[in-house]
C-alpha positions, -999 to 999 in steps of 0.1 A, spaced: 47 -324 -19 30 -294 -2 -8 -293 -4 -28 -261 -10 -65 -256 -8 -80 -225 -24 -115 -215 -15 -140 -190 -30 -177 -187 -24 -187 -193 -61 -168 -209 -90 -168 -177 -111 -144 -162 -86 -120 -191 -92 -124 -185 -129 -122 -147 -131 -105 -134 -100 -79 -161 -95 -73 -174 -130 -41 -192 -134 -30 -192 -97 -39 -228 -90 -23 -240 -123 9 -220 -114 12 -237 -79 6 -271 -95 34 -264 -121 57 -257 -92 51 -293 -79 23 -286 -54 -9 -305 -49 -38 -281 -53 -75 -285 -46 -101 -258 -54 -133 -255 -33 -165 -235 -41 -202 -238 -44 -215 -256 -75 -221 -235 -107 -217 -236 -145 -181 -225 -143 -169 -256 -123 -161 -277 -154 -144 -247 -171 -122 -239 -141 -112 -276 -137 -102 -277 -173 -83 -244 -173 -65 -249 -139 -59 -287 -142 -66 -294 -106 -93 -311 -85 -124 -292 -74 -146 -300 -44 -182 -286 -40 -193 -270 -7 -228 -254 -9 -219 -219 2 -245 -191 0 -238 -154 -4 -265 -145 20 -267 -147 58 -279 -183 62 -268 -197 97 -280 -233 93 -265 -237 58 -233 -220 70 -229 -244 99 -233 -273 75 -206 -258 53 -182 -254 82 -188 -291 90 -181 -302 54 -149 -280 52 -138 -294 86 -142 -330 73 -124 -321 41 -94 -305 59 -91 -335 83 -91 -359 54 -68 -339 31 -44 -325 58 -34 -294 37 -3 -274 45 -21 -242 35 -57 -231 33 -62 -199 14 -96 -182 11 -110 -154 -10 -144 -137 -9 -163 -128 24 -184 -160 30 -157 -184 20 -133 -165 41 -154 -166 72 -164 -203 70 -131 -215 56 -109 -198 82 -131 -211 111 -131 -246 97 -94 -246 90 -86 -234 125 -109 -260 141 -92 -287 119 -58 -276 131 -45 -264 97 -13 -245 106 -12 -219 78 -45 -201 72 -45 -172 47 -74 -149 38 -71 -125 9 -91 -94 16 -105 -79 -16 -133 -57 -3 -153 -52 29 -191 -54 25 -195 -36 58 -182 -4 42 -214 1 22 -238 -13 48 -259 6 74 -275 0 108 -275 -35 124 -263 -51 92 -231 -30 93 -223 -42 128 -230 -78 119 -208 -76 88 -180 -60 108 -182 -87 134 -179 -113 106 -148 -96 92 -132 -97 127 -140 -133 131 -125 -142 97 -93 -124 106 -90 -138 141 -91 -173 126 -65 -166 100 -27 -167 105 -22 -141 78 -46 -116 61 -36 -102 27 -54 -70 18 -52 -65 -19 -46 -27 -16 -28 -2 6 -61 15 12 -78 -16 25 -48 -23 48 -51 12 62 -88 8 67 -84 -24 86 -58 -9 109 -77 23 115 -109 4 124 -90 -22 146 -104 -51 126 -71 -71 127 -37 -68 143 -13 -51 120 13 -79 122 -11 -103 105 -14 -80 74 6 -82 42 2 -67 8 14 -88 -21 35 -67 -45 19 -34 -52 -16 -48 -46 -42 -67 -66 -53 -103 -60 -41 -116 -94 -27 -88 -115 -37 -84 -152 -32 -108 -181 -14 -85 -205 -16 -111 -233 -54 -111 -231 -60 -74 -224 -40 -62 -254 -53 -45 -285 -31 -66 -307 -46 -98 -294 -83 -90 -301 -102 -115 -323 -122 -101 -351 -153 -123 -346 -156 -112 -310 -151 -76 -319 -178 -78 -345 -201 -95 -320 -195 -68 -294 -201 -41 -321 -234 -57 -331 -246 -57 -295 -237 -21 -289 -247 -8 -324 -227 24 -319 -239 53 -341 -215 74 -362 -192 95 -339 -212 82 -308 -193 85 -276 -193 50 -259 -193 50 -221 -187 15 -206 -194 2 -171 -184 -33 -162 -198 -52 -132 -229 -65 -115 -259 -43 -118 -266 -37 -81 -270 -5 -60 -235 -6 -43 -218 -6 -77 -231 30 -82 -253 21 -112 -282 44 -101 -259 74 -99 -243 65 -133 -276 62 -150 -288 95 -135 -256 113 -144 -256 100 -179 -292 109 -187 -289 144 -171 -257 152 -190 -253 174 -220 -238 146 -240 -266 120 -235 -279 126 -271 -244 121 -285 -234 91 -264 -244 56 -255 -241 40 -220 -231 3 -221 -237 -16 -189 -218 -49 -191 -232 -70 -163 -263 -89 -151 -290 -77 -128 -288 -92 -94 -321 -87 -76 -315 -110 -46 -287 -89 -31 -286 -51 -30 -310 -46 -59 -314 -15 -81 -347 4 -77 -375 -6 -100 -374 28 -116 -337 25 -125 -342 -10 -139 -371 3 -160 -350 32 -173 -322 8 -183 -345 -15 -201 -365 12 -219 -340 39 -228 -325 35 -263 -293 53 -253 -286 26 -226 -275 -9 -236 -275 -36 -210 -255 -68 -218 -253 -98 -195 -219 -111 -186 -193 -121 -213 -158 -135 -212 -148 -110 -239 -145 -78 -218 -114 -67 -237 -134 -64 -269 -159 -41 -253 -131 -20 -238 -116 -17 -273 -149 -2 -285 -152 22 -255 -142 58 -254 -145 58 -215 -147 34 -186 -167 45 -156 -165 26 -123 -188 44 -98 -188 17 -71 -195 25 -34 -169 -1 -21 -141 -21 -36 -109 -39 -27 -87 -35 -57 -109 -34 -88 -96 -55 -117 -117 -36 -143 -95 -5 -137 -64 -26 -145 -81 -40 -176 -90 -5 -188 -55 6 -181 -40 -23 -201 -64 -15 -230 -55 23 -228 -91 33 -221 -96 66 -201 -111 61 -167 -136 79 -143 -141 63 -109 -155 70 -75 -132 82 -46 -131 50 -26 -105 26 -13 -93 4 -41 -101 29 -69 -79 56 -54 -51 30 -49 -49 27 -87 -62 61 -101 -45 94 -93 -67 125 -99 -58 142 -132 -28 120 -136 -42 85 -145 -79 94 -146 -107 114 -130 -121 107 -95 -155 119 -83 -170 118 -47 -188 85 -41 -226 86 -48 -223 122 -62 -243 120 -95 -238 158 -102 -200 157 -101 -201 125 -121 -222 142 -148 -197 170 -150 -169 145 -153 -187 127 -182 -190 160 -200 -153 169 -194 -142 135 -207 -163 141 -239 -148 175 -245 -113 170 -233 -105 137 -252 -68 145 -256 -64 151 -219 -82 119 -211 -60 100 -236 -29 113 -217 -43 100 -184 -49 66 -201 -14 65 -214 -1 72 -179 -23 45 -164 -11 20 -191 25 25 -180 16 19 -143 -3 -12 -151 25 -27 -172 52 -19 -146 34 -30 -115 5 -54 -122 16 -80 -147 -2 -112 -137 29 -133 -142 48 -112 -116 18 -112 -91 14 -150 -93 51 -156 -87 49 -132 -57 19 -151 -43 37 -184 -46 69 -169 -30 48 -160 0 34 -195 2 70 -207 4 78 -181 30 50 -191 54 56 -228 48 93 -224 55 85 -204 87 61 -231 98 86 -258 94 112 -238 113 88 -233 142 84 -270 144 
């Protein structure tokens, strides 16, 4: 029985980003172990995936002493379990997991690349993060960028040899669950709860953003663009995500504006994103860096029009004036104009949403992506046995 170890920095990534992958491999007869830091999602993900979970105390910050301890714990785990494949996801888990797996002699070491923090960094921190990426890739036997744009970026910046890189399917780490993000599958009680939290006025245009409330998600530009737009008094901006002040925090002024302005609604994270999308007239994703953003697939599956920033990941999914609108990253003025366009040209935006829906259904069904991931496990495992 082949043994697979999947690693993310925090358990919410196992729950949201990789949902169903571990269960799928187990159903194919593999032994699967999940690894992450501790967190409230651990029990949930053990129950949903039906596989074992081991806790390693990863941090998301640069913490050399704690990181060395994690490498040692991973090394001991790999030596004890003797996995056929170690597969990491997220930057810190990727770096420490690939180093430990290499040191432990694990023959197949895969890292899924779903975004590069160095893209949005500056100065010395940028160089440090780039070095960490290179170290991760050098310790991996394969690197799976989850978009064509990311693969191109890695090659152009000479971060990894091209022969190590492979895109699974058309991209995405896990595709989209079309049974969940489906207007026919919505539950009335969750829809009522979402409505009560937003409290939309009659004919109010609902603009939704989904993700952590941090600077590199473009929240400051979005708030500025919304408040300066001609539609602010006829719309409501819904920010679905929690403030994170320990990493890349928003300015105190932006936080105060979000908390005080009656036209802005901030809601901490929920598992019922589909119900908020169902109430939205528009999804805006203004991030400064991405891999392959799931929220755009979710909006597409729910047939919600999209405006997004012109970055790798976003532009792998959205085509300008075909499946959505794209604005230059960090450009609040152009974003303001795009919001106003979307408000006035609703038929045009609905056409873009219909086009995006077709692409999502044809290329990003989660069942297809999970099968493709598993087929690649079998490919590398077969190649490894042949090499022996």
